[in-house]
C-alpha positions in Angstrom: 89.0 113.0 78.3 88.7 110.8 75.1 88.4 107.0 75.5 91.9 106.5 74.0 93.4 109.1 76.5 92.2 106.8 79.4 94.6 104.2 78.2 97.4 106.4 77.1 101.0 105.6 78.0 101.5 109.2 79.2 98.9 111.0 81.4 96.6 113.4 79.7 95.5 116.6 81.7 96.2 117.5 85.3 98.4 115.0 87.3 97.4 113.1 90.4 97.1 115.1 93.5 97.8 113.3 96.9 94.8 113.9 99.1 93.0 115.7 96.3 89.4 115.4 95.6 89.7 112.4 93.3 92.0 110.6 95.8 89.7 111.0 98.6 86.7 110.0 96.4 88.6 106.8 95.5 89.4 106.1 99.1 85.6 106.5 100.0 84.5 104.3 97.1 87.0 101.6 98.0 85.9 101.7 101.7 82.2 101.5 100.8 82.9 98.7 98.5 84.8 96.7 101.1 82.1 97.2 103.6 79.4 96.2 101.2 81.3 93.0 100.2 81.6 92.0 104.0 78.0 92.9 104.7 76.7 90.9 101.7 79.0 87.9 102.5 77.6 87.6 105.9 74.0 87.4 104.5 74.8 84.7 102.1 74.7 81.0 102.6 77.5 78.6 101.6 76.6 78.5 97.8 76.5 82.3 97.6 79.7 82.7 99.4 81.5 80.2 97.0 80.3 82.3 94.1 81.5 85.5 95.6 84.9 83.9 96.3 85.1 82.9 92.7 84.1 86.4 91.6 86.8 88.0 93.7 89.5 85.6 92.7 88.7 86.2 89.0 88.7 89.9 89.5 92.0 89.8 91.2 93.5 87.8 88.3 91.7 89.7 85.6 92.9 93.2 86.6 96.4 92.0 87.1 96.5 90.5 83.6 95.1 93.6 82.2 97.8 95.8 84.0 100.6 93.6 82.5 98.9 93.8 79.1 98.7 97.6 79.3 102.3 98.0 80.3 103.3 95.7 77.4 101.2 97.7 74.9 102.8 100.9 76.2 106.2 99.4 75.7 106.9 99.8 79.5 106.8 96.1 80.6 110.3 95.2 82.0 111.2 92.3 84.3 113.0 94.8 86.6 109.6 96.3 87.5 106.8 93.9 86.6 107.8 90.5 88.1 105.2 89.4 90.9 107.7 90.1 93.7 106.2 93.3 95.3 104.1 92.4 98.4 100.9 93.6 96.8 101.7 91.6 93.6 102.3 88.4 95.7 99.0 89.1 97.5 97.1 89.3 94.2 98.0 85.8 93.2 98.1 84.5 96.8 94.8 86.1 97.5 93.1 84.5 94.5 94.7 81.1 95.5 93.5 81.5 99.1 90.0 82.3 98.0 89.8 79.2 95.8 91.9 76.8 97.9 92.3 78.0 101.4 95.4 77.1 103.4 96.6 78.1 106.9 99.7 79.8 105.5 97.7 81.5 102.8 95.3 82.9 105.5 98.3 84.1 107.5 99.9 85.9 104.6 96.9 87.6 103.2 95.9 89.0 106.6 99.2 90.1 108.0 100.9 91.2 104.7 97.6 92.6 103.4 96.8 94.6 106.5 100.4 95.9 106.7 100.7 96.9 103.1 97.5 97.6 101.2 96.1 100.4 103.5 99.4 102.3 103.2 99.4 101.9 99.5 95.9 103.2 99.3 96.8 106.2 101.4 99.9 107.0 99.4 99.2 105.5 95.9 102.0 105.0 93.5 100.3 106.1 90.4 102.7 108.7 89.1 100.9 111.5 87.4 97.9 109.3 86.3 94.5 110.7 87.6 90.9 109.6 87.3 89.6 108.4 84.9 92.8 107.0 83.5 93.0 103.3 83.5 96.1 103.1 85.8 94.4 105.2 88.5 91.2 103.0 88.5 93.2 99.8 88.2 95.5 100.7 91.2 92.5 101.2 93.6 90.7 98.2 92.2 93.8 96.1 92.7 94.6 97.3 96.2 90.9 97.2 97.2 90.6 93.6 96.2 93.9 92.8 98.0 92.2 94.0 101.2 89.0 92.3 100.4 90.4 88.8 100.6 91.6 89.0 104.3 88.5 91.0 105.4 86.4 88.2 103.8 88.3 85.5 105.2 88.1 86.8 108.7 84.8 88.8 109.0 82.7 86.6 106.7 84.2 83.1 107.0 85.3 83.3 110.6 89.1 82.8 110.3 90.9 84.4 113.2 94.4 85.7 113.0 96.6 84.3 115.8 100.1 85.1 117.2 101.3 81.9 115.7 99.9 82.9 112.4 101.8 86.3 112.8 105.0 84.4 113.3 104.5 82.3 110.2 103.7 85.4 108.2 106.8 87.1 109.5 109.1 84.2 108.7 107.5 84.0 105.3 108.1 87.7 104.7 111.8 87.3 105.6 112.2 84.4 103.4 110.5 86.2 100.5 112.8 89.3 101.0 115.8 87.0 100.8 114.7 85.5 97.6 113.9 89.1 96.3 117.3 90.3 97.2 118.9 87.5 95.1 116.7 88.4 92.2 117.4 92.0 92.5 121.2 91.3 92.6 120.8 89.2 89.4 118.5 91.7 87.5 119.7 95.0 88.9 116.1 95.6 90.0 115.1 96.9 93.5 111.8 95.1 94.5 110.8 95.7 98.1 113.8 98.2 98.3 115.9 95.5 99.9 119.1 96.2 97.9 119.0 99.9 98.0 116.8 102.9 98.8 114.5 104.1 96.1 115.8 106.8 93.7 112.9 109.1 94.5 112.3 110.8 97.8 110.7 108.5 100.4 110.4 108.0 104.2 113.5 105.6 103.9 115.6 108.8 103.5 115.2 109.3 107.2 116.7 106.0 108.0 120.4 104.8 108.0 122.1 103.9 104.7 121.7 100.4 103.3 121.8 97.8 104.8 121.2 99.6 108.1 117.6 100.4 107.4 116.6 96.8 106.7 116.5 95.6 110.4 114.4 98.7 111.1 112.0 97.8 108.4 111.8 94.3 109.7 111.1 95.7 113.2 108.3 97.9 111.8 106.7 94.9 110.1 106.8 92.9 113.3 105.2 95.7 115.2 102.4 96.1 112.6 101.8 92.4 112.5 101.3 92.4 116.2 98.9 95.4 116.0 96.7 93.7 113.5 96.5 90.6 115.5 96.1 92.1 119.0 92.4 92.8 118.8 91.7 89.1 118.2 93.8 87.8 121.1 91.2 89.4 123.5 88.4 87.6 121.6 89.8 84.2 122.1 92.9 82.3 120.8 91.0 79.7 118.8 91.3 79.9 115.1 89.6 77.8 112.4 92.8 78.2 110.3 95.0 76.8 113.0 
C-alpha cells in the first residue's frame, strides 16, 4: 500500500474482516499495550506517573483531533456524525480531563462508561471496510485502547476504587447525557447513541422491540454491566479514594 493510500477517503485493497488475522492482531497489541502501561505505572514514582498521565492525555486529544482533520480533508465531516456525543467520544475528552484534573465524577464516568463501552467497540470495531495499515483502522484501535487505559490507570496504578455509589452517579450521568443527545438528535436529524431510532444497518437492536421500547432494555443492560464492573471491588472493601 502506498503512503497516500493509507489516508485515502475510500479503502484500498481487501476490506476489514471481523475476527480476521489483522483484527485479532490489533486486539493482541492493544491488550499488551494496556498491560504494559499498568505495569510501568506501578513501578514509577509520583513524578513519573504525572508524566505518563500527561502523555496519555495528549495522545487522547491528539488522535481525536487528527481524526476530525482526516474526516474534514476527506469531505466527510458532518455535525450529524462527528459531534463528541457518542460515549467513546465523550470518554476521549473526559478521560483527558480526568488524567490532568481528577474529579470524583470523572473517575466514575471513565470507569463505568469506559468498561461498558470500549471493550465491546474493540471486539466489534466500527471501521467500515478500512483495514490495516489504513489510518482509520489504526486510529480506531489507538483511540479505544487509550479510552480503556484511563480507567485502568486510575484504578490499578493510582488506587481509585469503583463503588456502588459511583456506579449510581455514572448511571444518572448516562441517563442525563442520553436525554441531551436525544434533544440534539431531534434538532439535527442525527442518531447519536441510537436513542431516537434504531441504526439503519443490521445490529443487535433488531432483536429488540421498536423505538422507544428498546430504550428501557438498553438502560437495564447498562445498569447490569455497571454492577458487573463494580462487583469485584465490593469484595475488596468499600473504601474509595475517589469517594
